Phi, psi and omega in degrees: 000132182286176182297315182289330174296318180292319182295324186261349177096353181193123172301326178299323179295319178300311179305314177295314181297319177298319181292323178295317181294327181281340185233065185297341172287340177113163181207151186274161186295322180299315184290328179297310185288333175296304185297309187279349180061033180263150174291149177306322181297308177301317182297316176301321181295316177294319180295322181293321177294323176290327173294318180302319181269001176090005182286326179229160174216160177261138183231093189061249181259000184251156173256127181235160177282136180271104188293350182268356180304130190296330183252027182301312176299305180298326173295320177298320178293324181282317185272332181284336179300153184245084183275355182274033179302314180296319184291319176302309183301314178300313184292319181293323183296347180285337188250049172139178173272092183287121182262326183212126174230116182240133172253148178202197169059225187295334181291339179244016178074028178240078190296341184285349178283152184284338181218149185260330185214129171243126183237125183233133176181190179240153180052045184278138177270082192300317182297318177293322176296319180293322176295316182300313181293326172300320177297321178292320179302316176298313180300321181276338181083016178206160179287149181242118176280124185222158173224134182240127192225135169290156185299315179300322180288320175302305179306314179300313183293321181295309182298334185266010182052045179303126183301323181299315184292312184297322173305314179296313187274348182256351175239186187314116176200173176215128178274119176272325178224133170208102180299154178302319182305316181281323180305315180295323178296325183282328179282324182287341183278000000 
């Protein structure tokens, strides 16, 4: 159980709260359980508790965030942050020789970015990486836009001044992994 799960009494509650914060327009219960990967029983228990304290309410078929909740802003600041960088790095590095791992976009509080996660490496196990990222999506309660590239493809696109790659690397981002071999190529270009 992560720190917030212990602090708030339940990792499931954190998932529900994060998804509500990420979807203020509302989301239906079936979609909720699918995204958070919670059992319907566990979901209903957490939702009932959150409705009782006024954090969430139901609006026809959707569950919506109560925008009048008195502690909404501090909770948003606490729950939407992405403190699991080390955990993400450890899990992703198991599935190939990772040369570059970059977080940006929603993972750094910049929703206007096109991508949240860039994974570059060799001998990448793409299916396993996708499953791991899906697990983080469930934990965060929101989708993660990501790109997985082999090193030669990344270097080619970087050398061609590919707009997608340049947008990631020239604006707000954080490198969690950057091998010396790749680092020198990024600096020299």
